[in-house]
N, C-alpha and C positions, 0 to 999 in steps of 0.2 A: 691903064685899063682897069675898069671897075670889076669887082667880084661880087657874086651873088650866090646864095644857097637857100635851100629850103630850111625853115625853122619851125619851132613849136610842134604842132600836131602833124604837119606835113613831114617834118624830119623824123618824128617818131614812127610814122607809117613807113618811110623809106628804110628805117632801121629795124623793121618788123617787130616793133613793140607798141604800135599804135592800136587803139580800139575806138577812139572818139571819131565820129563822123558828123558831117554837117557844118563843120567850122571851115570858113574859107582858108585856103592855104596861105601861109605866111612865107614871103620871100624876103630874106635879110640881105641888104646891100651895103657896100662899104662907102658909097658916095651918092650924093644927091644928083649926080649927072645922069642917072637912069630915070629920074622923075621928069614928067612933062613940065615945061616952062621953067626948068632950072637953068641957071647960067651954064653954058657949055654942055647942054644936054647931048647925050649920045644919040646916034641914029636909031630910030625905032622908039625912043622914049616918048615921042608925041602920040604913039598909039595907046599909051596908058591914059585912062580917063578916070578922074575922080568921081566916085559915086555921089549922087545928090542925096539929100535927106529923104529917107524912106525907100531908096532904091536898093536892090539886092547887091551885095558885094561878092565879086567873083574871086578876088585876090587881094591880099593885104601886103603892101610893100613898105618896109620900114628900115631905118638905119638903127642898128642896135647901139645901146649906150657904150658897150665895150667892143667896138668894131674889131680891133686887133685880136682880141681873145677869141671871138667867134670865128673869124676868118682863118686863124692859125689852126683851129681844130676841125676844119672841114674834112669830111670823109665822103667817099663815093661808093656806098654799098651796092647800089644798083646802077651805077654809071652817072647819076645826077648828083651834084654836090648838095650836101646837107650838113647841118650842124651835128657835132658828135653827140654821143649818148649823154654825156654829163651836161653839156650845154642845153640839150633838149629837155632834160630833167629840170634844170634850173628855170628854163623859160616857161614850161607848162605849169610848174608848181603853183603859181599864183594866178593862173588864168581862170576866169569866172566860169567858163564852159567845161566843167568836168576836169579841170586842170589837176586838182588834188588827186583824183582817181588815176589819171594818166601818170602823174609823178610817182604814185605808189607802185604802179605796175613797172615802170622803168627802174625804180629803186630795187624792187624785189627780183626782177629778171636780170639786171646787169650790175648796178652800182654796188649793191650789198656784197656781191662776190668780190668785186675789186677792193672794197674796204676790208673785207675779211681775209683777203689774200688767197682766195681759192683759185 
């Protein structure tokens, strides 16, 4: 069974630390089986369609480089699985669309307290 969760800005929103809007939601998956035309695709995978050049993107599906780490830290703050606050901070910090600002907000709202032991 494949697993999936919201990542990056979508995860930050689910964790109530998001403020960036207009970025397509990222869904992180642990297997290519959810992608269309992949060997052993799961039912429903064929409904995903790759956007063509210049077409708007509604959703970004990707396999993270550290699948096990991401999936072990999944939380469900509002019922939907999303990457935890530390993973979200790591993921958005290098994103070109206001990622540094989002990372600073996450750091100051949550991670700084964890590091300081508050």
